[in-house]
N, C-alpha and C positions, 0 to 999 in steps of 0.2 A: 426712780424710787419704786420699791416693791410695795405691794399692799401691806405686808408685814411691817415694813419700816414706817409707812404712813400711820398704821395703827399704833405703833410705839410712840411716834411723835405726838399724836393726839392724846394718848393716855398720859403723857408726861406734862401736859398743860403748857401754858405760855412761858417762854424763857427768852434769853437773849437772841436765839435763832428761830424762835417760833412765835407766830401770832395767829390767832384764830378769829374768824368772824362768822356770824350766822347768815347774814344777807349779803348780796352782791352789789348793793347800791351805794355804799359809803366810800366813794372814790377818794374823798379827802383823807380818810383814815388809811386807805390802801396806799396812797402816794407817800404819806408819812412813813409807813412801814417799809416800803420799797427803798425810800431814802435812807432810813436807819440801817437796814440790812446792807445797803451798798457801802455805808461808812464803816461797818464792822468795827465798832469802837472797841470791842473786847480783843480785837486782833487775832481772832481764831483762824482767819484765812479760809473759812468754810461758808457755804451758802446759807442764807436764811430762808425760811419758808412761811409764806402767808397762805393759810388754809381757809378756804371760804366754803361755807355750807355745813358748819359744825356748831351745834348749840350744846354747850357743856351742861346746861340745866335741863335740857330736854333731849335725851339721846334718840328719841323717835323722830326728831325733826329731819326733814329732807328738803334740799334745795333743788329747784328745777334748773338744770344747767342747759342752756341753749347756745347755739353757735353765736348768736348776737351778743350774749353776755361775754363769751370768751373773746370775741373780737374787740369789745369795748375795753376789757381789762388789758388785752395785749396792746391796745392803743396808748395806755398809760406810759409806755416806754418812750414813745417818740413824739408826744404832743408838746414837748418843750417845757413842761412845768417842772420837771426834775432834770437838773444839770450838774455835771455832765451826764450823758445818756446812761441809764442803768443797764446792766447786763442781766437779763432775766428770761425765764421761760414760763409760759402759761399752758397748763394742761388740765385735763379732766381725768379723774380716777374713780373707780368704784368706791362707794362708801365702805369703810372697813367693817362696819356692822351690817352691811347688806342693804339692799332695797333702795338704791339711789346712787348719786354721784357727789363728789366734792371737786372743787377747783383748787389746784395747787400752783401758786406762783413761787417759783424758785429764783432767788436773787443772789447773785455772786458779789463778793467784795470788789469794789471798784479800784482800778489801778491809779486813779487820779482824784483821791479825796482831797478836800471835803466835798461831798455831794450835797446839793441844796434842793429843797422844794420851796418854791416861791421866796427865794432869798434867805431861807433859814436852814441851818444844818441840823437835821434830826438825827438822833442817836438812840441807842438802846443798850443798856447794861443790865443784864438779867431781865427781870420784868419791867424795869424802869424805862419809861419813854420820856424824852425831853428834847429841848433844843440845846445844842452844845454850848458850853461856856467858852470863853476865849482860851482858857488853858486846854480844854478838851479839843478844841479845834486845832490848836497848835500841835497836839499829838498827831492828829490826822495829817497835817501839813508835813511834819517831819517824817512820817511813815511813807509819804509819797516819794521821798527823795530817791529811793531805790528803783523806782518804776518809770524810768525814762524810756517808755515804749514807743513814743512817737517823736518826730522831729520838733513839733511845736512845744512839747513838754520839756525838751532838753535845755539845760542852762546855756546861756549865751555869754561867754566870758568877755567878748568884745563890747558888750552892751553895758549901760550904766544908767542910773536914775537921772543923771544930768542930761542924758540924751533923750529922755522921755517927756512927753507933754503931760505932766501930772495933773494939770488943771482940767484937761479933758477927762482924765480918769476920775477925778473927784466930782466934777460938775455934770458930766455927761454919762459916763459908764456906770460908776458905782451906784447912783440912785436907781438905775434900772436893773442892776444885778442883785442888790442887797435890800432887804426889807428896811423901811424907814426906822422902825424901832430898834433894829439891830445896829444901824449906823449911829443912832443917837446914843447908844450905850457903848459904842466902840472906843476903847482906850489904846488901841494898837497904833504903832507908827506906820508910815506909808509902806515901807518894804513888807511888813507883816500883812497889811491890807491887800497889797498886790499878790503876795504869796497865797493868801486865802482864795484868790480867784485864778491861781495857776499862772500868774504873770511874773513871778519872781521866785528865785530859789534861795532860801535862807541859808542852807548849808554851804552853797558856793558863793553866796553874797553877790549875786548878779541876776539880772532879769532872765526869764526864759526866752526862747526864740519867739513864742507867741506874744510875750510882753513887748518885745521890740517891734514886731510886725504890726501890732494893734496901736501902739502909743508912741513909737519913736518919731522925733521930728523929721528925720530923713532915714528911712530904713534901707534905701537903695544901696548904700555903700556896704551893707551887710548882706543884703539879699537882692542882687541886681535884677532878678526876674520879677520882683514884687511890684508889678505895674500892669496896667491894661492898655493895649494899643488899639485904638479905633481908626480904621481907614475905610472910606467909601470910594468905590471904583465906578467908573462910568459904564463899564461893560461886565461881562461874565468872568474875566480873568485878571490875574495879577499884572499882565502886560498893559491893561487899559489905563486911561488917564485917571489920576486921583482927583476926586471932587471935594473931599473933605478929609481932614486928619486931626486927631486929637489924642494926646497921651493922658492917662490918669495915673498920678503918682501920689506919694505921701503915705502916711500910716493908714491902716485900714479904716479907721474912723473917718478920716478925710476922704480917702479914695471912694469908699462906698457911698458917702453922702453926695459927692460930686457926680458919680456915675448914676445914682438914682435920679438926681435932678436932670441930668442929660437925657435919660431915657424918657422921663415924663413929658418933655417938650418935643420929642422926636416923631411921634406917631400920630397920624390923623386918619379918620375914617373917610371912605369915599362911597357914594351910592353905586350899587350894582343891581341891575334889573334881574328879578327872579321870575317875573311873569310880565305880561303886557301891561298890567295895571299896578304892579307893586315893585318897589325897590327895597334893597336891604343894604344897610351901611356895614362895610367890612374894612378891615385893616389890610394893608399889604403884608404887614407882620404884626400879629397881635402882641401888644406890649407885655401882657402877662407871661406869654411864652418866652419872649426874648429875655425878660428880667429873670425868670426862673432859671433858664439855662445859663445865663451869665453869672448869676450868684452861685449856681452849682459849680461852675468852672473855678471861681475864686475860692470857694470853700474847699474843693477837692484837689486843687493843683499841688504840684510838687514845688515847694518853696526853696528847695536846694538847687533847682535848675536856674540857669541864667536867662532862660527864654521868658518873654512876657506872656500873659494871657492875651491871645489875639482875638479881636472882635472886628470882623471884616464884613462889609456890606457890598454885595455885587448887584448887578442889574436884575438877577433872577433868584437870589438867595442871600441869606446871611450865614456866616460861619463863625462859630465860637470854638476856639481851640485852646486847651491848657496843657502844659507839660505834666506828665504823669498819667499813666493809663489806669485801668481798673485796679483797685487796691484791696488787699486782704482776701476776704472770702468772696468778694465780688468777682465774677468771671463772665465770659461771653455766654455761657450756658444759663446763668441765672440772672443776668442783667435785664431789667432794673429791679427785679424783685428783691434781691439781696444787696444791702448797702454795707460798706465798711468805711470808716472815717480815717483818712490819712492824717487829718488835722482836727482832732476832737476839741481842742481848746479854741481854735479858730471857729469851728462850727458853733460852739457855745457863745462866743463873742458876737457872731453874726445874728444869732437868735436873740440875744439880749438887746442888740441894737435895732432889732425889728426887720432885718433883711431876710430872715428865714422863719417861716411860720411853723411848719411841722417838718420833722426830719424824715428823710427817705421818700419825700413826696414831690420833689422838684420835677423829675422827668414826667411823672403822672400828670401833674398840674399843667405842664407845658403842652403835653399831648392833648389834654382836654381843651385848653384854650385854642389850639390850632383847629381842632375838630369843630368847636363852636363857631369859629370864624369862617368855616368852610375851606380851610387851607389844606394842602397836602400834608401827609404824615412827615414828621421830622426824621432825619436819618442820622445814624451814629456810627462813628469809626473809632474803636477803642483798641489802639495798639499798646505795646508795652511802654512806649515812650511818651504817648500823648492820648488825649481824648478829644475828639472832634464832634461837635453837634452842628448839623446843617438844617437850617430853617428855610424851606422853600417859600418863594413869594406867592401870594394868593393869585390863583388863576382866574382872572376876571372874565366874565362872559363878554 
């Protein structure tokens, strides 16, 4: 955006693609604006702009724009409150009237509407801001039909509602994904409710691949690789004796729950002397690091592959390997700073279920947990066909 374009936008006042704010503290208002621009209810296919640092009643007002403020606003994209993840840029620009700066958040229409903030679909038509009605949300769902950009968003003709555990959807998933008052006012049938969360395609009258992966009674006949294989070896190689073995299968709601329970009971701390008079309790493998990297593998894996996610424990390390290398804009040059989601609907489901806290932070959190435990750095091997994370065992003194 040029300074002249910014000046024109500000002069035109608020509209369906423009919202302005004086201060930078009202993150609730900003999230609602980002959500509404992402939904692009008017169907213009153009970005919306949230301009911060403008006071229409006091043209002399200037906002102090700091790096901390910019980082906080950029964090609105990935903190998980807005789902699916919005596509947005945060930048600072000179105030068009001189003598200061403004913050411009540019938000692009999302390919997978409806986009929700805290379980509510916010929209904007002209200057009107509101929560979408059922009919307005249906427009967004139907608009999505042409945007099968990812495998998990693609219709699954072999799937059906009869093969899905709809009670898990109603009792477990839906209350965590949709605000209670919205559910209470909901008059839609189950396919429409599933479609609103990207688990069903109304035009093709079948679930999406994500719907079958998350809720099918048995997704393995459709996705043979949708499982996690744990094996513990007695030594450092695959040729050593197997001490323990356990497969994790079922839909993602079941698989993630069983895997989480398995991890919670697997790790214990042991005392390690740090001086003649003091000991420190450490893990062979810090559970937070293992959990983050394992959830990362399930989230980012290629579900079209027939290979499982491999979770192997050796005498000196753990290895977590998933089919599918770095995806989209992510590359060996920018990993792990840049993230791209092969499975955005799966990512949203894992966040709703509580297995992902913030997006794009799994590798960072794992590294921090290993550092705090005194463990060696993790190693990564990201080929075109797979992604391998290696967690070294703690080197006890």
